[in-house]
Every structure is written in structure tokens, then in C-alpha cells.
N, C-alpha and C positions, 0 to 999 in steps of 0.2 A: 588210637589206631585200631582197626578191626583185627579180629582173629582171622588171618588170611587162610587158615585151614578150612574155615566154614564159608568163605566167600569165594565162589568159583571163577568169576570173571571180573575184568576191570570195571565194567559198569556197576556191578553190585558193590564192589569195594569202594568206588567213588561215592556212591549213594550212602553207604554205611559210614565211611570215614569222615564225610563232610556233613553228615546229618545235623549235628548240633549247631554248627555255624550257620547252616542253611536255614534251619528252623528258627533260630534266634533272629536272623535277618528278616525272615518273613514276618515274625511276630512284631518286630520293630516297624516294618513298613506298613503292616495292617493297622497300626495305631493312627495312621494318617488317613483321614477321610478323603478319598479321591473325588468325591462329589463336591467338595469344598475347595475354593481357590488355594488356600494355604496348604492343604494336604496334597493336592495335585502338584503344586509348585515344589514342595519338599521331595516328592517322589521323582519328579522330572529332574530336579537338581542332582539327586542321587544317581539317577541313570546316566545323565550327561557326564558327570564327573567320573564315575566308575568306568563307563565305556571309553571315554577319552584316555583314561589311564591305562586300561587294558590294551587298547589299540596301540599305545605307545611302547608296550613291552612284549607283545606276543611275538613268538618266533615264527619263522616261515612255515607254511603248510596248513594254516588254520582254514578249515572249510567255512567257518562262521564269520569270516572276515567281512564279507559284503553285508551280511545281516547286521553285524555290529556297526558298521559305518552308516548303514541306513537308519538304524535305531538312534544312533547319536545325532544324525542330522534331524530326525523327527523330534527328538527331545529338545534340541536346541531351537527348532522352529516353534514348538509349543511354548517354550520359555520366553521367546520374543513376543509371542501373543500375550503372555502374562506380564510382560515388562520386566523380565528378570534375566540375568546372565549368570551362568554357572562359573564357579571358581575351580581352580585346579587343586589337586592334593599337594600338600607341602613336600612330601618325599616321593621320589620316583622309585617304584619297586624294581626288583631285579627282573631280568627276562623271564617270560612265562612260556611254558610248553603250549604248542598248538592244541594238543588234546585237552588240556585243562581249560583253555580258552573256549574251545568248542563246547565242552560240557556245561560251562556256566552260561554262555550266550544262548546256545540252543535250548538249554533247560529253562532259561528265564522266559522264553516264549511260551512255554506251557503255563507258567504261573500267571502270565499276563492275560490269559483267557479268562481267569477268574477276576482279575483286577479290572478288566475292561467293563465288566458288569457294574462294578461300583462307580466307575467314571461315567458310564452311560446313564446312570440313575440321577445324575445331577440336574437340578433345575436352574443352575447358575449359567447364564448365557456366556460368560467369559470362559468358564470351564468347558462348556460344550464347543466353543470356538477353538480351543486348544485340543484339537482332535487328531493331529498327525501321528503321534506315538501310538495311540490306541486303535488306529485304523491301519496299522502296519500289517503286512501279511503274517499269518500265524507261525510260519517257519516249521510246521510239523514235519515236512519232508526232510528237512535238515536234521531234526531231532531223531527221526526214525532211522535215517542212514547212520547217524552217530551211534545210536543205541545198538544197532545191529553190529557195527564194527567193534564196539567196545565189548560186546558179548563174546567176541572171538579172541580177545586179548586176555592173557593170564593176569590174575590178580596179584601176583608176586613178581619180584624182579626189579631191577633198577629203573626200567621205564615206568612200571606201575607205581613204584614208590615216588618217583619224581612227579608224575602226573597227579597223584593224590595230594602231594605237598603243594603243588602249584594251584590246584583247585581250591584247597583250603586257603591259600593266600589270596586267591581271587575273591572269595567270600569276605575276607578281611578288608580288601580294597572297597567292596561295597559297604561294609560297616563304616569304614573311614569316610567314605563319600557321604553316607547318611549323617554321620556326626557333623561333617562340614555343612551339609544342607540345613540341618537343624540350627546350627550356630548362625548361618547366614539369615535364616528366617527370624531368629531372635534379635539379631542386629537390626534387621529391617523394622521390627516392631519397636525397638528401643529408639530408633531415629524418628518415629512418627509421633 
């Protein structure tokens, strides 16, 4: 947990307190080459599983709800193009605050602008055909609104503590989804 005496608003605290989990997830995802079918499949499986899980536990009031539904549909569409179906997480997490959900979903749109370049560099026609996820709107307006509203919220207090804890759990959901995606890909190789 951050030293909340030096973190002035909820956005800064979210970034500070979830940095390790976020960076570890990014490092794990970046190991998968999105220009290659297997890397793209692993990434999309992770997205589909995590988004479906988060959509199942988010509380009312999330502004990123439609964005998440759209991204889930796009990931599932691309997985169908690749001939793969996402599995669900084995455990259903506890309900998650709308603010934590928004932080993770809107924030992921920023990261996808970098990932899109790796996907677009592919020379594999099947990878290029699986284009729905990476041609989604960038969602920057949603992120900007979220960032402005979080800059007005205090970094301390019960709402802040719950939001940070839920955001950390959301990153763990993505880690679990990536674990499952990697296992699914290993099983697919073992059966061929």
C-alpha cells in the first residue's frame, strides 16, 4: 500500500498501489508475440476470460460497462476466427466496485494502443483476419473523464481503500485469466 500522505488523489493512489501487479501483468503479456497466432490467441483468451469475469461481478454505476461488453464481444469474435473458445475462471470473485472496474477497463485501452502496433506488424493472414479487438475505438474519452473524476476524489478513506483493493483484485483476475490461457494453449499443443 502506498503512503497516502504523499499521494494526493485517488487516481494517483490507484496508480501507485497497483503498480506492481499492473507491471507484472504487462511483462507477462508482452512475452506473447501478438504478430504470431499463438501469442494473439493467448492474449485474446486472457482478455475474454478476464472481461467476462469482471462483467459478472461489477457493481452498478460503472461507466466502462459498454466498453467492456464491446471488447468482450470483439475478443470472442477474434477467437472464433482463430478457432478457439475461451474458458471461464474456476472461482467467481466477490463483487467489485464500479470505480475499480472503470480504472482497469479504461486503463487497458491505453495499453492497447501500444499492443495494436505489434498485432498490425503481423504477416500472418489469420492473425490479420482476427482484427476486431484491435480495431475497437480507443476509449480515450472514457479514460479522460475517469482520470479527471478520480483526481477530485481523496486518496484516503473507506471508498478509496475499497477501490484500491478491488483494482488490485482486478489485476489478479487478469493474471488468473492469463494463467488459464497459457494452460489452454499448452493443452492444445499436447493434443496435436
